[in-house]
Structure formats: C-alpha cells, structure tokens
C-alpha positions in Angstrom: -34.9 18.8 18.0 -33.6 18.2 13.9 -36.4 15.3 13.5 -34.9 15.8 9.4 -31.2 15.8 10.4 -32.4 12.9 12.7 -34.3 10.7 9.9 -31.2 11.5 7.4 -28.8 9.9 9.7 -30.6 7.2 10.7 -31.9 6.2 7.4 -28.5 7.4 4.7 -26.0 7.6 7.2 -23.7 8.3 4.5 -24.9 10.7 2.7 -25.7 12.4 5.8 -23.9 15.7 6.0 -24.9 18.6 9.2 -24.9 22.2 8.2 -21.7 23.5 6.8 -20.8 19.5 7.0 -19.5 17.0 4.8 -20.8 13.6 4.2 -18.8 10.6 5.8 -17.1 9.7 2.7 -15.6 13.0 2.2 -14.2 12.9 5.6 -13.4 9.7 5.2 -11.3 11.5 2.0 -10.1 14.4 3.7 -8.6 12.2 6.7 -6.5 10.1 4.6 -5.1 12.9 2.2 -4.4 15.0 5.2 -2.5 12.4 7.4 -0.4 11.0 3.8 0.4 15.1 3.9 1.9 15.3 7.2 3.6 11.9 7.0 5.5 12.8 3.8 6.5 16.4 5.0 8.2 14.8 8.1 9.6 12.4 6.2 12.8 10.2 8.8 11.0 12.1 11.8 8.5 11.1 14.4 5.2 12.2 14.6 2.1 12.0 16.7 -1.0 13.3 15.2 -4.4 13.4 17.5 -7.6 13.3 16.9 -10.9 12.2 18.0 -12.3 8.4 17.2 -13.9 8.7 14.3 -10.8 10.1 12.3 -8.8 7.5 13.8 -11.2 4.1 13.2 -11.3 5.9 9.5 -7.9 6.1 8.8 -7.4 2.7 10.0 -10.5 1.3 8.4 -9.0 2.9 4.6 -5.2 1.2 5.9 -6.8 -2.3 6.3 -9.5 -3.0 3.9 -9.2 0.3 1.6 -13.3 0.9 2.1 -15.1 2.7 4.1 -17.9 0.2 4.6 -15.9 -1.5 7.0 -16.0 1.3 9.3 
C-alpha cells in the first residue's frame, strides 16, 4: 500500500519515521528518559511498567550496551 515507506523501512530503518511519528533513535532516547523519570519519581517504591516488545528491548539494549546499533 505504501511502497515509499516500505523502501525506507528496508533501506534506512534507523531514519524511517511513519507520518507524524519518530525515528528509532528518537524513540530510543524518549523511552530511556521516560522510564528513568518514572523511576526517579517513585524512588523506594515498587513499580511496574508495562509496554510492548520494542520499548522493552530498547530499554534493555541501552542498559546492556548503551548503543542503539545493538538493538
């Protein structure tokens, strides 16, 4: 349906952003900042953060490798 988007996703995944969306590096940084903000705001408490796979993989990638290229 969207051949231009499909081509961009295949050839330049890190630069691809859906319409009104963000690139993977932008999401990677936003996820990191958001989770850390939640943790700081709830210091000493038990918290649960529920999300989908990309967000979880992104956060753990940052913890383990500090490099989005290992995602």
